C-alpha positions, 0 to 999 in steps of 0.5 A: 123221137123228134118234135115236129121241126123242133129238132128234139130226139127221143129213142124208144125200145119196146120196154121204154117208158115215158113218164109225165111231170106236169107240175115241174118247173113252176107248172110248165111241166116235163116228160121223162124217158126211161130206157128199158133193158131185158128184165129190168128198167134203168133207174136214171132217166136217159132224157128229160124234155122240159117245156120251160126250155123247149116250148115257150109259154106252155103249161102243164106239159106232160099231163097226158101221154098217149099209147104208142102208135106208129103213125108214119109207118116207119116201124117205130112207135110214136107218142103224143104229149098233151098240155091241157092248160095251153090246150096243146098237144105235141107229137113225137115221132120216133127216130131210128137208131143207127150205128154209123162207123167211119174209117180213114184210108190212104192212097198210096198207103205210104207216101213217096217223096215225089207225086209223079203219077199219083191221083193227088198230083198237081202240075205245079210241082212234084211235092209228096201228096196222098189221097185221104178217103173218109169212109162211112157205113151204118147198120140198125133195125128198121133204119132208112135205106140211106142217110146223110152225114157231115165230117170235119177233117183235120190235117197233120194233128201230131205236128200241130199238137206240138205247136209246130207248123203243119206240113200239108194243106187239104184240097177238095178239087182245086180248092185249098182248105188249109189244115181243116176241111168241112164236108158238105152232106154226104149220102150214105147207103145201108147197102155198102160203104160210101167214101169221100176223097180229099187231097193232102199235099206237102206245102214245101220240101224245105229242110224243115220238112225233111227234118220231121220226115220221121213223124207220121202224117196223122189225120183226125175225122169227126162226123155227125148225122146231117140235119136234113135227111133224104126224102123228108124221112125222120132224121135218125140218131147216132148210137151214143155208144159209138165213137164219132171221132177217128184218128189215123195216119201214114208215113213217108217212104224213106227207104229205110227199115225204121229210123234211117242210119246215115253216115255223114262225113265233113271235110274242109279245105282252105285257100292256098293264099295266106292271111296277111294282117292289114293286107288280105281282104277276104279268105275262103274255106271249101266245105264238102259233105258226103253220105256213106250210109242210109238216106239222110233227111234234114241234113244241116251243116253248122259253120262256126268261126271258132276263133271268132275273128272273121266275119261271114260274107257269103256262100257259093254252092259248088255244083257238079254231077251228082252233087246236091245244092246247099243253101246257106244263111247266117244264124244264131246258136244256143249261146247267141253266137253268130254261125252259118247254117247250110241246109240240104233242101232234099234227101242226101242219099248214099254216096251223094255229096254237096259242097259250098265255098264259105267266104269271110272278111279278114281285113285288119278291122275284122281281125281286130274287132272287139279286141285290142292289138295285143290280143290279136289271134295269130290264126282264123279257125273254122269248125263245121259240124253236120247233122241229120234226122236218124241214128248216125253211124259214125258221129266222129267224122261229122265234124272237121276243123281247119286253121289258117295262120295270120301273118303279122309283118312290116315292110320297113325302109330307112333313108338318111341325109347329112347336114351339111352334105359336104364341108371344107376343112382348112388346115390353117384355119379350122381345127374342128368341124361338126356336121349331123346325119338324120335317119328316116325309118318308114313302115309301108305296112301292112302290119303296124310297127310301134304304133306309128308309121315313121321315125327320124333319128339324128346323129352328130359327128365331129372331126378335127384337122387331121381329116 
């Protein structure tokens, strides 16, 4: 039942009883409703209408309660309640009880990885999308032929419940409602089901999206009867025993029966040039990944200079027919060590491959960073590991390591000069003559030698008149 425009609702059956308590709440009064059942009456009231909280200033509410009378001809008994000290009578009109049910459907039932040809598609991109239909129907005894309902739709609830970023936005027409859509009142007929469509569109098909592709895309719809009804009839009330929240979801079309089982293989090749300490500026490794199993989602390569003596410069994707692009960036691993992540920002299908050239700084400064000269490593070693969502068929070939030796060599030269360059010895006058020879040893690099660039050595020679 409702109090004329006061939005209070009471539900009566033939066996229900209204009992007035006009002296409660310091004389303001109250009315209790007890719902009847077959053969017995509930011992606990189902509803209490208190004048103190509902009607300001009213006294002795519930002194008089009329007999049931259907004054609006909706086949439900209405009731009048008097408050004689306030000289006021309140009319309660009984609201029909309806059982509104809802369901969520998806078109297509399983989401393909491209939206081409779908109702939810947009010209701006072909990211996956799905049409989400929230449908309503209701039943009841002597209920209106139609009523109105509002609903709220929340997107990707499993992901957001894990404090992760949702994967889809909700669209009504061309308007983006982000992760929550609140509907306008929808008219629902008792003669059939009424559905309202919302488009859910994947925002980005980055590696983050593919790494979570095995998680279902779930939606939660919550509904309530609208505050206004069609044609000014009394607003129905929802059966309290019927849920008003429903959760349902769909999955993405991976092409696998259950969890995918990729078979990733990694191979590293190194440059043919040598690394000469102090001379070589940069050095490159070429990394190739191929999938020989079921589709790989969220594929990532982690490149680690395990020798920790070269600095990452850049990455160049090597694109050929049939290859996929790898996007690389510096990152930190779990031990706060600098590594390089190379992501496949799409699906890596069977027999597809990708390749990238990783370039590193191997100057003497890079090779010597944070170590003393005596601790220099005689090699640069790269280790690359691949991973993907799913059950890897053969994890043993997901990792490859390649090592390039570092050459430590010096270009030494020696020169000398005599002082004096020549000397005359007299057979009659000179019996002894001395001259010296100086040697200069030079290092033209690239490796240092004894921590200095050149040395000078002196040697003295003597002769006698026999020369």
